[in-house]
C-alpha positions in Angstrom: 9.8 -57.3 30.2 12.5 -58.8 28.1 15.8 -57.1 27.3 15.3 -57.1 23.2 12.4 -55.4 23.6 13.6 -52.3 25.3 16.4 -51.9 22.9 14.4 -51.4 20.5 12.1 -48.7 21.9 13.6 -45.5 20.3 17.4 -44.5 19.0 20.9 -44.4 19.9 22.1 -40.9 21.2 24.8 -41.8 18.4 22.3 -42.1 15.4 20.5 -39.1 16.3 23.9 -37.4 16.0 24.3 -38.8 12.2 20.8 -38.2 11.4 21.0 -34.3 13.1 25.0 -33.8 11.0 23.4 -35.3 8.0 20.8 -32.3 7.9 23.2 -30.0 8.6 25.0 -30.9 5.7 22.2 -30.5 3.8 21.1 -27.4 5.5 24.0 -25.6 4.9 24.2 -26.6 1.5 20.5 -25.4 0.1 20.3 -22.3 1.8 22.4 -20.5 0.3 20.3 -21.9 -2.9 16.6 -20.9 -1.6 17.9 -17.2 -0.8 18.8 -16.1 -4.8 15.9 -17.8 -5.1 13.9 -15.6 -3.4 16.3 -13.1 -5.0 14.9 -13.6 -8.2 11.4 -14.1 -7.4 11.4 -10.8 -6.3 12.4 -9.2 -9.1 10.1 -11.8 -11.3 7.0 -10.3 -8.3 8.6 -6.9 -8.4 8.5 -7.0 -12.6 5.4 -8.4 -13.2 3.9 -5.5 -11.0 5.4 -3.4 -12.6 4.1 -4.4 -16.3 0.6 -4.7 -14.7 0.8 -1.1 -13.3 1.7 -0.3 -16.8 -0.8 -1.7 -18.8 -3.2 -0.3 -15.6 -1.9 3.2 -16.2 -2.7 2.9 -20.2 -6.3 1.4 -19.6 -7.2 4.8 -17.2 -5.4 7.0 -20.1 -8.0 5.2 -22.4 -10.9 5.3 -20.3 -10.2 9.4 -18.4 -9.1 10.3 -22.2 -6.1 11.9 -20.8 -2.8 11.4 -20.9 -0.9 9.0 -17.8 3.1 10.1 -17.5 5.5 7.5 -15.3 7.9 9.6 -13.3 10.9 7.1 -12.6 14.3 6.9 -10.1 16.8 4.3 -10.3 14.5 2.6 -7.4 11.2 3.3 -7.9 8.7 5.2 -10.0 5.4 7.4 -9.8 2.4 7.8 -12.3 1.5 11.6 -12.9 -2.0 13.1 -13.8 -1.8 16.9 -15.3 -3.1 19.7 -13.6 -6.4 20.1 -14.4 -6.9 23.3 -12.9 -5.2 24.4 -16.5 -6.8 25.1 -19.5 -3.8 24.3 -22.0 -3.6 20.8 -21.0 -0.2 20.9 -23.0 0.8 24.1 -20.6 0.0 21.5 -17.2 1.7 20.4 -14.7 2.4 16.9 -13.1 0.7 15.5 -10.2 1.5 13.0 -8.3 -1.5 10.6 -8.1 -0.9 9.5 -4.8 -4.1 7.0 -3.5 -4.6 3.6 -5.4 -2.9 1.4 -7.3 -1.5 3.6 -9.2 -0.1 5.2 -6.0 4.1 5.7 -6.5 6.1 3.0 -5.9 9.9 1.5 -4.3 11.3 -1.1 -5.9 12.8 -3.5 -2.7 16.4 -3.0 -1.7 18.8 -5.0 -4.2 16.9 -3.9 -7.8 16.8 -0.8 -9.8 15.9 0.4 -13.2 17.3 1.8 -16.3 14.6 3.6 -18.6 15.9 3.5 -22.5 12.6 6.3 -24.2 12.6 6.6 -28.1 16.3 4.8 -28.3 17.2 7.3 -25.7 18.8 6.7 -22.4 17.0 8.5 -20.1 19.5 9.3 -17.1 17.8 8.2 -13.5 18.1 9.8 -10.4 19.4 7.9 -7.5 16.4 8.8 -4.9 13.1 10.0 -5.3 12.6 13.9 -5.5 9.5 15.6 -5.4 11.7 19.0 -7.3 11.1 18.2 -10.6 8.1 15.3 -11.5 8.1 15.8 -15.5 7.0 12.7 -17.2 10.2 10.2 -18.5 7.2 8.1 -20.4 3.7 9.3 -21.8 0.8 6.9 -22.1 -2.3 9.0 -24.6 -5.4 8.6 -23.8 -5.5 7.1 -27.5 -4.2 3.2 -26.2 -0.6 5.0 -27.6 2.5 5.0 -26.0 6.0 6.9 -26.7 7.9 3.5 -27.0 10.4 2.1 -24.5 12.6 -0.2 -23.3 12.9 -0.4 -19.1 15.6 -2.8 -17.9 15.0 -4.2 -14.6 17.9 -4.9 -12.6 18.7 -7.5 -9.8 21.7 -8.6 -7.8 24.1 -10.9 -9.5 23.4 -9.2 -13.2 20.0 -10.7 -13.5 17.9 -8.9 -15.5 14.4 -8.3 -17.2 13.5 -5.9 -19.8 10.6 -4.6 -20.2 9.1 -3.1 -23.5 6.5 -1.0 -24.8 6.0 -0.2 -28.5 4.1 2.9 -30.0 0.6 0.8 -30.1 0.8 0.3 -26.2 1.8 -2.9 -25.8 4.1 -4.7 -23.4 5.8 -7.5 -23.4 9.2 -9.1 -22.3 12.3 -10.1 -23.8 14.6 -12.7 -23.5 17.6 -11.6 -22.5 20.3 -14.0 -23.0 
């Protein structure tokens, strides 16, 4: 074996250390950006989930010929149905839907909600409490609902605004 072929078989220790140093610098600057991107994705994903669940609840109200209520707290929400044992639907107490896609939800850490219904800000409890489950938002069997603006806030002043009009249409508003 010639001396030239023996030295061309691999990398020197110095070359490996230089490559590791360059990779370390690249990772040092990219990992915080990846974390922020994941946090933004969590807010976007949770917002889309919330919109889809509100849409589903509205469809359930129409198909089931009943009202569906939504009760919010700062870190989550629960869908409610009127107690069928009460003959007067306007006097019925509200019961959480505990199974299936409309089960109670808690938002991931760092996300929180703010709600306005029919132009009035609604104070939301900090945590889920079963003491008083009066719906903040009603979805009617006609497909209509109370007009609302739901703000999903995330880390770093990021927020998404979901608007529901009286005809049951849900849309994301651009926040600028």
